[in-house]
C-alpha positions as semicolon CSV with decimal commas, in nm:
position;residue;x (nm);y (nm);z (nm)
1;M;2,196;-1,650;-1,794
2;A;2,178;-1,310;-1,891
3;K;2,491;-1,059;-1,880
4;K;2,563;-0,864;-1,599
5;R;2,476;-0,500;-1,607
6;I;2,665;-0,177;-1,486
7;V;2,461;0,046;-1,282
8;T;2,565;0,367;-1,130
9;A;2,352;0,534;-0,841
10;T;2,400;0,784;-0,560
11;I;2,388;0,592;-0,238
12;N;2,383;0,782;0,072
13;G;2,529;1,073;-0,103
14;R;2,798;0,863;-0,249
15;E;2,832;0,751;-0,639
16;E;2,842;0,382;-0,662
17;E;2,890;0,157;-0,943
18;F;2,811;-0,201;-0,931
19;L;2,745;-0,513;-1,121
20;C;2,398;-0,686;-1,116
21;Q;2,201;-0,962;-1,321
22;P;1,885;-0,825;-1,459
23;R;1,684;-1,042;-1,222
24;Q;1,838;-0,936;-0,887
25;T;1,646;-0,721;-0,664
26;L;1,743;-0,375;-0,536
27;L;1,725;-0,534;-0,173
28;E;1,985;-0,802;-0,284
29;I;2,235;-0,546;-0,434
30;L;2,196;-0,351;-0,126
31;R;2,243;-0,633;0,119
32;D;2,472;-0,876;-0,077
33;T;2,689;-0,651;-0,302
34;L;2,724;-0,320;-0,122
35;S;2,688;-0,460;0,234
36;L;2,412;-0,230;0,333
37;T;2,233;-0,462;0,545
38;G;1,984;-0,218;0,728
39;A;1,710;-0,289;0,488
40;K;1,577;-0,631;0,574
41;E;1,413;-0,912;0,387
42;G;1,080;-0,996;0,537
43;C;0,818;-1,105;0,293
44;S;0,997;-1,076;-0,048
45;N;0,660;-0,969;-0,225
46;G;0,625;-0,613;-0,120
47;N;0,366;-0,661;0,175
48;C;0,569;-0,591;0,492
49;G;0,785;-0,304;0,418
50;A;1,108;-0,423;0,606
51;C;1,304;-0,337;0,300
52;T;1,183;0,012;0,268
53;V;1,457;0,269;0,141
54;L;1,419;0,593;-0,029
55;V;1,466;0,621;-0,410
56;D;1,487;0,975;-0,528
57;G;1,287;1,063;-0,195
58;R;1,001;0,839;-0,223
59;A;0,924;0,530;-0,012
60;V;1,023;0,204;-0,201
61;N;0,975;-0,174;-0,092
62;T;1,355;-0,286;-0,248
63;C;1,208;-0,632;-0,278
64;M;0,988;-0,523;-0,575
65;V;1,252;-0,314;-0,744
66;L;1,522;-0,445;-0,994
67;G;1,866;-0,349;-0,933
68;V;1,885;-0,234;-1,285
69;E;1,600;0,012;-1,224
70;A;1,823;0,191;-0,966
71;D;2,049;0,320;-1,254
72;G;2,077;0,705;-1,224
73;T;1,856;0,718;-0,904
74;D;1,941;0,882;-0,558
75;I;1,871;0,613;-0,287
76;E;1,899;0,671;0,079
77;T;1,927;0,387;0,313
78;I;1,902;0,363;0,705
79;E;2,263;0,365;0,710
80;G;2,294;0,716;0,545
81;L;2,006;0,871;0,762
82;A;2,225;1,054;1,034
83;P;2,569;1,078;0,893
84;G;2,812;1,112;1,197
85;D;2,767;1,017;1,543
86;G;2,419;1,159;1,605
87;L;2,062;1,004;1,527
88;D;1,813;1,158;1,336
89;P;1,503;1,267;1,515
90;I;1,318;1,013;1,388
91;Q;1,572;0,731;1,522
92;E;1,565;0,916;1,840
93;A;1,181;0,898;1,868
94;F;1,178;0,554;1,783
95;L;1,419;0,474;2,073
96;G;1,260;0,695;2,321
97;N;0,922;0,555;2,268
98;A;1,038;0,188;2,287
99;A;0,899;0,155;1,918
100;L;1,135;-0,138;1,828
101;Q;1,175;-0,491;1,959
102;C;1,354;-0,728;1,713
103;G;1,449;-0,494;1,462
104;I;1,373;-0,648;1,139
105;C;1,087;-0,387;1,083
106;T;1,246;-0,082;1,219
107;P;1,468;0,025;0,927
108;G;1,184;0,045;0,698
109;Y;0,939;0,189;0,939
110;I;1,209;0,481;0,981
111;M;1,248;0,519;0,616
112;A;0,882;0,510;0,537
113;A;0,843;0,769;0,810
114;K;1,093;0,987;0,673
115;A;0,959;0,993;0,338
116;F;0,608;1,045;0,493
117;L;0,737;1,350;0,720
118;D;0,919;1,512;0,434
119;E;0,590;1,533;0,258
120;N;0,368;1,618;0,555
121;P;0,545;1,765;0,823
122;N;0,274;1,802;1,064
123;P;0,044;1,492;1,022
124;T;-0,240;1,369;1,226
125;E;-0,255;1,060;1,413
126;E;-0,486;0,936;1,139
127;E;-0,262;1,055;0,855
128;I;0,039;0,887;1,040
129;R;-0,166;0,549;1,047
130;F;-0,275;0,551;0,701
131;A;0,076;0,641;0,579
132;M;0,264;0,333;0,780
133;A;-0,021;0,089;0,661
134;G;0,233;-0,041;0,408
135;N;0,485;-0,148;0,704
136;L;0,405;-0,419;0,929
137;C;0,514;-0,520;1,284
138;R;0,474;-0,817;1,465
139;C;0,663;-0,744;1,798
140;T;0,597;-0,399;1,913
141;G;0,285;-0,259;1,869
142;Y;0,154;-0,005;1,655
143;D;0,072;0,261;1,916
144;K;0,425;0,308;2,012
145;I;0,528;0,336;1,635
146;V;0,269;0,606;1,600
147;R;0,378;0,806;1,897
148;A;0,724;0,781;1,793
149;I;0,642;0,920;1,437
150;Q;0,414;1,204;1,618
151;E;0,735;1,304;1,854
152;A;0,987;1,292;1,541
153;A;0,758;1,526;1,351
154;E;0,734;1,779;1,673
155;K;1,134;1,744;1,709
156;R;1,152;1,827;1,314
157;A;0,918;2,124;1,347
158;G;1,073;2,234;1,693
159;Q;0,718;2,273;1,797
160;P;0,529;2,139;2,128
161;A;0,264;1,899;2,094
162;S;0,022;2,118;2,156
163;C;0,089;2,274;1,803
164;Q;0,011;1,957;1,627
165;K;-0,295;1,905;1,435
166;E;-0,568;1,699;1,617
167;T;-0,709;1,384;1,472
168;V;-1,068;1,455;1,359
């Protein structure tokens, strides 16, 4: 058995140090070692997006990243999205648009949407659908999710829907 390695990463704004085996995924570390259970295990092969978190600002499927690869990175999970008592505008929009049901995919969608909206704060519907293609939902329906992301973009920008770009 390979030796465990010490890994240091900033997770949700706090420096964390943990031991991990070279074969352990970042998903296993987050859930089993650090008790951050927001990222869900869906497919274990990078196809569903349920385990999405942000690593250095990019959406990453944690089932496809080894824990040792997290050394020196900045990781944001759903638990760190809205510090305090409130919700992030993306979370509010998901609730307000009923863009969730069982909750397995929701944290991954929200984190992928955050990374996307950080890069493209005023997206078209087509851009949203393309950006979210790596996340799957079996319960809710994609139209509600797209509407939620559109609303979150509007809230973040503080502009009415009429100012949003139209789908071509």
